[in-house]
SEDODREN-80068 format. One record per residue (C-alpha): residue number from 1; y, x, z. Coordinates in Angstrom, 2 decimals. Each point is the difference from the previous one (the first is absolute). Example, Ala and Ser with C-alpha at 12.3 -4.5 7.8 and 13.67 -1.06 7.14 Angstrom:
// SEDODREN-80068
1	-4.50	12.30	7.80
2	3.44	1.37	-0.66
// end
This chain:
// SEDODREN-80068
1	2.33	5.58	36.80
2	-0.05	-1.67	-3.80
3	4.25	0.84	-0.53
4	-0.59	3.62	0.68
5	-3.00	-0.17	-2.45
6	2.32	-1.77	-2.44
7	3.04	2.49	-0.19
8	-3.22	3.01	0.01
9	-1.02	-2.08	-3.24
10	3.15	-0.56	-1.99
11	0.66	3.85	1.32
12	2.93	-0.50	2.06
13	-1.08	1.80	2.35
14	-2.95	3.03	0.34
15	-2.25	0.99	2.87
16	-0.31	3.55	0.54
17	-3.16	2.29	1.98
18	1.44	-0.55	3.26
19	0.24	-4.19	-0.94
20	3.83	-0.06	0.14
21	1.90	-1.80	-2.35
22	2.42	1.46	-2.45
23	2.59	-2.32	-2.58
24	-0.45	0.59	-3.38
25	2.90	0.21	-2.73
26	-0.66	-3.40	-0.55
27	-0.46	-1.19	3.17
28	3.40	1.28	0.90
29	1.54	-1.07	-3.01
30	-1.15	-3.76	0.89
31	1.34	0.54	3.37
32	3.87	1.36	-1.45
33	-0.34	-2.79	-2.47
34	-0.59	-2.78	2.64
35	2.73	1.28	2.33
36	2.57	0.08	-2.10
37	-0.75	-3.78	-0.76
38	0.40	-0.44	3.99
39	-3.60	-0.83	0.58
40	-1.90	2.77	2.04
41	-3.33	-0.93	-1.43
42	-1.82	2.79	1.51
43	0.58	-0.98	3.26
44	-1.90	-2.93	1.52
45	2.72	-2.46	1.03
46	-0.72	-2.30	-2.76
47	-3.61	0.15	0.83
48	0.75	-0.29	3.65
49	2.36	-2.84	0.04
50	-2.98	-2.38	-2.24
51	-2.82	1.14	2.06
52	1.88	-1.26	3.49
53	0.99	-3.09	-1.87
54	-3.66	-0.78	-0.96
55	-1.30	1.06	3.55
56	2.63	-2.89	1.49
57	-1.88	-2.56	-2.66
58	-2.96	1.38	1.53
59	0.91	-0.55	3.58
60	1.30	-3.44	-0.60
61	3.85	1.00	0.41
62	1.04	-0.95	-3.63
63	-1.77	-1.63	-2.75
64	-1.09	1.41	-3.41
65	3.09	-2.21	-1.70
66	2.34	1.62	2.12
67	-1.18	3.36	-0.45
68	-0.86	-0.02	-3.73
69	2.97	-0.77	-1.55
70	2.61	2.28	1.67
71	-2.80	3.00	-0.92
72	-0.68	-0.59	-3.40
73	3.76	-0.89	-0.89
74	0.98	3.55	1.93
75	-2.41	1.46	-2.14
76	0.59	-1.34	-3.39
77	4.11	1.07	0.68
78	-1.92	3.65	0.56
79	-1.66	-0.65	-3.55
80	3.10	-1.07	-1.65
81	2.23	2.92	1.33
82	-2.52	2.29	-0.73
83	-0.31	-1.15	-3.68
84	3.47	-0.49	-0.73
85	0.58	4.03	1.23
86	-2.98	1.33	-1.66
87	2.13	2.52	-1.27
88	0.63	1.60	3.14
89	-3.84	0.75	0.44
90	0.30	1.61	-3.65
91	2.95	1.70	0.88
92	-2.03	1.78	3.53
93	-3.03	0.60	-1.99
94	2.26	1.66	-2.71
95	0.95	2.43	3.13
96	-3.41	1.24	0.55
97	-1.43	0.20	-3.42
98	0.26	1.01	-3.33
99	0.70	-2.35	-3.13
100	-3.04	-1.10	-2.07
101	0.01	2.86	-2.64
102	2.93	1.96	1.73
103	-1.97	2.80	0.97
104	-1.49	2.48	-2.49
105	-2.69	1.64	2.04
106	-1.89	-3.59	-0.77
107	1.05	-0.87	-3.35
108	-0.63	1.78	-3.05
109	2.46	-0.40	-2.59
110	-1.90	-1.49	-3.09
111	2.79	-1.13	-2.05
112	3.90	0.69	-0.11
113	2.35	-3.12	-1.76
114	-2.44	-2.12	0.21
115	1.41	-3.33	0.08
116	3.62	-1.12	0.89
117	1.00	-1.71	3.46
118	1.52	-3.60	0.68
119	1.72	0.87	2.77
120	2.30	3.16	-1.11
121	-1.54	0.06	-3.85
122	-1.04	3.20	0.60
123	-3.16	1.58	-1.13
124	-2.67	-0.01	2.33
125	-3.25	2.89	0.06
126	-4.08	-0.61	-0.03
127	-1.51	1.05	2.78
128	-3.16	0.04	1.34
129	-1.49	0.80	3.66
130	-1.02	3.50	0.21
131	-3.73	0.55	1.24
132	-1.84	-0.79	-3.16
133	-0.53	0.14	-3.60
134	-0.29	3.54	-0.76
135	1.74	2.32	-1.77
136	1.49	-0.86	-3.45
137	3.18	-1.14	-2.05
138	2.23	-2.74	1.05
139	-1.06	-2.15	-2.67
140	-3.47	0.66	0.51
141	0.41	-1.00	3.48
142	1.76	-3.51	-1.13
143	-2.79	-0.63	-2.30
144	-2.32	-0.85	2.61
145	-0.32	-1.40	3.74
146	-1.62	2.65	1.49
147	1.78	1.53	2.92
148	2.31	-2.12	2.58
149	2.19	-2.85	-0.60
150	3.02	0.06	-2.00
151	3.47	-0.64	0.26
152	3.20	-0.17	-1.58
153	2.93	1.50	2.16
154	3.78	0.08	-0.76
155	1.75	3.42	1.08
156	3.67	-1.70	0.38
157	-1.56	-3.81	1.83
158	-2.23	2.03	1.97
159	-2.55	-2.40	-0.63
160	-3.29	-0.66	-1.15
161	-2.32	-2.47	-1.56
162	-3.74	-0.36	0.10
163	-2.03	-0.05	-3.31
164	-3.14	-2.13	-0.34
165	-3.27	2.10	1.48
166	-1.82	-0.29	-3.21
167	1.08	1.12	-3.45
168	-0.95	2.50	-2.52
169	4.00	0.20	-0.95
170	3.10	-0.60	0.58
171	2.76	-0.47	-2.70
172	3.57	-1.15	0.42
173	0.80	-3.07	-1.99
174	2.27	-0.15	-3.07
175	1.48	-3.45	-1.95
176	-2.16	-1.19	-2.50
177	1.73	1.10	-3.59
178	2.05	2.81	1.70
179	-1.68	2.70	1.69
180	2.65	1.27	1.39
181	1.12	-2.27	2.29
182	-1.93	-0.52	3.29
183	-0.86	-3.25	0.54
184	1.06	-1.23	3.62
185	-0.85	-2.63	2.47
186	3.19	-3.03	-0.13
187	-0.82	-0.13	3.36
188	0.68	3.26	1.65
189	0.87	2.24	-3.38
190	-2.85	2.35	0.76
191	-1.61	1.42	-3.18
192	-3.74	-1.32	-0.23
193	-2.78	1.85	0.30
194	-3.12	-0.62	-2.55
195	-2.83	0.85	1.47
196	-3.68	0.45	-1.69
197	-3.66	-0.02	1.06
198	-2.73	-0.25	-1.70
199	1.43	-1.26	-3.78
200	1.78	-3.11	1.83
201	3.71	0.50	1.19
202	2.95	-1.94	2.35
203	3.46	0.51	0.70
204	1.72	0.54	3.25
205	2.95	0.11	1.53
206	0.02	2.88	2.63
207	2.41	-1.92	2.75
208	-1.42	-3.45	-0.59
209	-3.63	1.52	0.35
210	0.69	1.19	3.45
211	2.39	-2.26	0.59
212	-1.08	-3.88	-1.34
213	2.80	-2.41	-0.61
214	-0.63	-2.58	1.39
215	2.17	-2.34	-2.27
216	-1.82	0.77	-2.82
217	-3.67	-0.53	1.49
218	0.12	3.28	1.81
219	-2.67	0.34	3.31
220	-0.17	3.11	2.30
221	-3.42	-0.40	0.35
222	-1.42	0.83	-3.46
223	1.37	2.01	-2.89
224	2.45	-1.09	-2.26
225	-0.37	1.20	-3.52
226	2.53	-1.79	-2.70
227	-2.68	-2.17	-0.70
228	0.26	-1.84	2.86
229	3.92	-0.58	-0.03
230	1.68	-3.35	-0.85
231	3.34	1.21	-1.25
232	0.66	-2.02	-2.64
233	2.02	2.69	-2.47
234	-2.43	3.10	0.26
235	-2.58	0.03	-2.80
236	-2.47	2.26	1.99
237	0.49	-2.72	2.72
238	-3.11	-2.30	-0.59
239	-0.39	-1.36	3.41
240	0.06	-3.88	0.47
241	0.98	-2.25	3.57
242	-3.73	-1.81	0.76
243	-1.49	2.15	-2.87
244	-2.85	0.15	2.13
245	-0.50	-3.86	0.26
246	-2.64	-1.84	-1.87
247	2.51	-2.68	-2.30
248	-3.29	-1.71	-0.81
249	-3.61	0.73	-0.46
250	-0.98	1.59	-3.67
251	-1.34	-3.14	-2.18
252	-1.85	2.60	-2.11
253	-1.81	1.83	3.25
254	-0.54	-3.20	1.41
255	-1.63	-1.32	-3.11
256	-2.39	2.83	-0.31
257	-1.09	-0.02	3.71
258	2.07	3.19	1.06
259	3.13	-0.38	2.44
260	3.20	1.09	-1.49
261	3.34	-0.37	1.31
262	3.41	-0.87	-2.24
263	2.75	2.28	1.24
264	3.69	0.98	-0.94
265	0.38	3.35	-1.29
266	2.89	1.91	-1.92
267	0.23	2.80	-2.57
268	2.51	1.74	-2.50
269	-1.07	-3.14	-2.20
270	1.20	-2.88	2.48
271	-1.87	-2.30	2.30
272	-3.56	-1.15	-0.28
273	-2.42	-2.39	1.71
274	-3.46	2.07	0.02
275	-3.51	0.40	1.44
276	-0.77	2.34	3.07
277	-3.49	0.93	-1.79
278	2.04	0.75	-3.61
279	0.29	3.42	-1.36
280	-1.50	0.87	-3.62
281	-3.22	-0.92	0.70
282	0.90	-2.60	2.63
283	1.02	-3.73	-0.49
284	2.88	-0.42	-2.51
285	1.67	-3.11	1.11
286	3.98	0.61	-0.27
287	2.76	-2.30	0.13
288	3.04	1.67	-1.21
289	3.16	-1.27	1.63
290	3.54	0.06	-1.92
291	2.12	2.28	0.21
292	2.87	-2.08	1.01
293	-0.65	0.74	3.01
294	1.57	2.45	2.02
295	-2.09	-0.10	3.00
296	-2.90	-1.79	0.45
297	-1.98	-0.18	3.59
298	-2.49	-2.21	1.56
299	1.94	-3.04	2.00
300	-0.79	0.37	3.69
301	-1.46	3.72	-0.29
302	1.55	0.85	3.59
303	-1.37	-3.09	1.96
304	-2.79	1.04	2.50
305	-2.35	-2.99	-0.93
306	-0.26	-2.42	-3.06
307	-1.94	-2.98	-0.22
308	-0.52	-3.12	-2.35
309	3.21	-1.82	1.28
310	2.20	2.95	0.08
311	3.27	-0.59	-2.68
312	-0.90	3.24	-1.58
313	-3.67	-1.02	-1.00
314	-0.16	-2.20	-3.08
315	-1.41	-3.60	1.37
316	-1.28	-1.12	-3.73
317	-2.14	2.76	-0.89
318	-1.26	1.07	3.92
319	-3.14	-1.45	1.18
320	-2.31	0.29	3.44
321	-1.26	3.08	-2.23
322	2.46	1.66	-1.36
323	3.92	0.77	0.68
324	2.45	0.52	-3.42
325	3.16	1.65	1.49
326	3.51	-0.52	-1.76
327	1.69	2.60	-1.17
328	4.00	0.71	-0.11
329	2.09	0.54	-2.97
330	3.36	2.02	0.00
331	1.43	-0.57	-3.76
332	2.35	2.52	-1.65
333	2.92	-1.30	-0.81
334	0.57	-2.03	-3.06
335	-3.58	0.27	-0.91
336	-1.14	-3.13	0.80
337	0.99	-3.87	-1.31
338	3.23	-1.02	1.86
339	-2.44	-2.67	2.08
340	-1.63	2.88	1.89
341	0.98	0.74	3.27
342	0.61	3.76	0.59
343	-2.85	-0.49	2.22
344	-2.81	-1.63	-0.08
345	-3.51	-0.28	1.81
346	-2.97	-1.91	-1.57
347	-3.64	0.49	-0.76
348	-1.07	1.43	-3.19
349	-2.77	-1.83	-0.57
350	1.47	-3.94	-0.03
351	3.53	1.05	-0.70
352	-0.03	-1.22	-3.91
353	3.75	0.01	-0.49
354	-0.37	3.59	0.82
355	-2.84	0.95	-2.00
356	1.37	-1.93	-2.79
357	4.04	1.93	0.00
358	-1.52	3.35	1.08
359	-2.88	0.30	-2.20
360	-2.36	0.42	2.55
361	-3.91	-0.44	-1.26
362	-2.65	-0.13	2.88
363	-3.59	0.81	-1.53
364	-2.88	-2.03	0.88
365	-3.11	1.39	1.12
366	-1.51	0.13	-3.67
367	2.80	1.77	-1.66
368	0.02	2.84	2.61
369	-3.37	2.37	0.07
370	-0.80	0.97	3.77
371	-1.21	3.72	-1.22
372	1.35	1.77	-3.30
373	-3.04	0.14	-2.07
374	1.90	2.22	-2.90
375	3.15	2.15	-0.96
376	1.30	-2.19	-2.39
377	3.38	-1.93	1.57
378	1.50	-3.03	-1.18
379	-1.84	-3.27	-0.53
380	-0.63	-2.56	2.53
381	-0.60	1.63	3.46
382	0.02	4.07	-2.01
383	3.24	0.42	1.69
384	3.09	-0.59	2.03
385	1.75	-1.21	-3.36
386	3.65	1.08	-0.68
387	3.85	-0.34	0.57
388	1.73	-2.03	-2.71
389	3.93	0.77	-0.25
390	1.49	-2.49	2.15
391	-1.67	1.88	2.60
392	-2.54	-3.43	1.00
393	-3.47	1.00	0.81
394	-3.04	-0.20	-2.29
395	-3.45	-0.42	1.39
396	-2.64	0.09	-2.03
397	-2.38	0.29	3.23
// end
């Protein structure tokens, strides 16, 4: 039967040479966990009841509508309760398995007192799964990606946090200008980790990386470095709500017969609109947005579908061949003229009042080079431009 194959594929049970099944530690833990919730899902009672109802429909004794509602309601109740009491599964698993990183026979200590734990403020150690990497000093092991996966383990909390798989070096991050003070995550207070790979570097929070915060753009289906985080005050968080959405097609790329999308981006310098073909040798279309904004996002970024009639689309600038999305600005207190509301939703292309008051300059296609042809910055089309002392953006293309 299919369900027998499933429990073997998921390692809930194993079959011996005599064709007899034996539960694994994982299978026993799941049974104990669900039983503690009041559901004996290891027994066929729920399936048997559902199949009996389906047979009654097939025999004409009941209708599909009279059966479907109660069955779905019962399954939904089971799911909601299991989701709410998921900690009971964790407790059951803990009784049968070692915590990740706690078994010293499976992990090699690379560096003690590596970074600070946001839960207990103690120091975590850097470990690597044994079975690879060869001999060598701990420092040498941390300089490469040979061997098994690495993790940070807190001996006090008995909690571990897996590190990114691909990197060449890991360093505890320190605050700029003060190399004696750790740089910490404002969400969970864990010390940030700087990961280096092939000359490039990025930062992660050990806890947020493995448990992404949904309130700040986290998605459990993908990795979550600081560059994806949308926290408003962290200098490492450069994620944007709606940062993967096209605001409007790139006029420079379109004029040269290429396809490019202008999207909202964020860096320590501030918010900007830039082309998807950007980069040192790419399209140089850039619009720096006012530093008076505490936060900028794509209006309606959470909507599943957008069309020309949506309120988050500019009706004046859009046409059947392109959509122009509006941006939402949240201003810093006291940073804008008194006639401005604290929040403004507008089109960056046609709002002349905003462009004049905030000194937003949108270059025309003939002012921007689609490809950088020289190393000289400045001038029209030659670079991103500067920022005035008042914080207003100045774009030179």
